[in-house]
N, C-alpha and C positions, 0 to 999 in steps of 0.2 A: 470368849466372855467379849458383850456387849458393852459399850460403852454408852452412858445415858448424858447423853447433851442437849439440852433444851428440854420447851415443854411438848408434850402430847397436845392433840386436840380439845382432847377430853377438858385438861386442866386449862388450855386457855377460853373454851368454851364459860367455865364453871368461875374464871375468874370475870372474865366479857359480863358475866349476869351480876354477878355480885357490882360490878361498878355501876350499869345499867340502876340496879335497885338504890346505890348512894346516890344518884344522881337526881332519880326521879323525889327523892327525900328532900333533897335540897336546893335542888334550882326552883321551885315556884319559891319559897320565904326570901331568896333570894333576890328574884325578879320584885320580887311586893318590893322591900327593900331598894332596890334600886329606883321604880318608880317614884316613890317617896322622898329619896332626896333629890330626884330630878325635880320633883314639884319644889323642894327647899331651897334646891338651889333657884330656881326659876325667881320665886318669890322674894328671895335674897338680891339679886339684881336687877329685878323691877322694882325695890324698894329705893333702893343705891341709887338708881336711874331717875327714879322720881327726886331725889333730895338733891341730885346732883345739877337735873332742868331748873330746878327753885334757882339755887344759885347762881348757875349762870345767866337765869335771866335778870338778876338781880344785879351781877357784873356788867353785863354786857347793855344793860338799861332798856333794856327790849319783851317780845312776849318771846315765851320758850313755849312751843305746840308739842304735845304728844300725842301722837296718831294711831289707835291700835289696828289690829287686824286678828284673828284668829289666830296666827303662829308666828307673830311676831310684833313688834312695835318699832316707830321711829321718833327720833327728838330733833330737831329745828328750830332754828333761829328765824322767827318769823318776822321779818325786820322791812319786808316790803317789794323786795329785790327785782323781782317780774313788773309787777303792776304798780307801782312806786307807792301804794297805797299799806303803812304799816297793822300789822295783826289780822291780814286776809284770810290766814287759815290756809296759804297754798305752799306750798315745800317745792313745789315748780322755780328752781336756783337760788333755794335760801341754801345757809349752810346748815349741813346736817351734822349735827351732836354724836348720833349713834344711833345705828340701827340695829338689831338683837333679835333673831329666829329662836324662838323658842325652843327647848329640848326635847327632842322625842317622848313623844305620848302625853306632854304638857299643852294644854289651848287654854285662850284667853275665852271663854263664855259674854261673847258679845250678847248674846240674848238678855243675861245678865245685866250684862254694863250698865249702870244706871248716866253715865258720862254721856252725853247729847251727841249723836255722832259719831258716836265712839273715837271720840277724843276730848282734850281739855290742855290747858294753857294756862302757863305762870304770867304774869305781870311785871312788870319792874319790881315793884313790892315781894316781890318772891311766895304771893299771895295765887291762888287759881282763879283766876277770870271767870267771873261769872255762876259761880258757885256758891248758893244759900243754905246749901245741907249737906251733910258727910254725902261724897261720892264711896262708890265700889267697885272693884276690878276682878271678878270672881278669876281664879287659874284654876284650871280642874284637870284631872287626870282620871283615867278608868274606876279608880274606886276611891279617891277622894279628891275633897277641892281645899284651898284656900281664899281668903275675900282681904283684898289690900286695902285700907281705909285713905283717903283723903279727905281732912274735913276742911272747912271754909276759912281755914288759918292758915293752908297749906301744912297739916302735919300729917306726916305719912305712916299706917303702924298696920299689923297684921290680926286679922280678926278670926 
């Protein structure tokens, strides 16, 4: 009499095929959910960082610049350390407050960015310097996007 211990090759192949079918059904919605959550997280982080830059400008009584690139942004106090001229937009030698990289798959659409030279700054009163209309900062993924709006009074909102 022979003992049955373990799986046969056929049983193993059938169970593997069932696992592949389940993964094929579950994985696409999960990946879409993951991209959506990354976009939501990046939007929340950018809004909080813009508010923090505004408050820091008031507290420091100086310009605070937010400079955007496609996959990151940098926030720094623009007090004119290297040149002696405050408000020169130059990050070299300045105190960096935050430098954040966007999550994988999320980018800042520089082509649709309404800010001049992909940057903005807050003055010592917490107002966006030189802004006369609402500015938009578009965050995009492969299938969706969100717009962050910065109005001339410094209010940050999601459209």
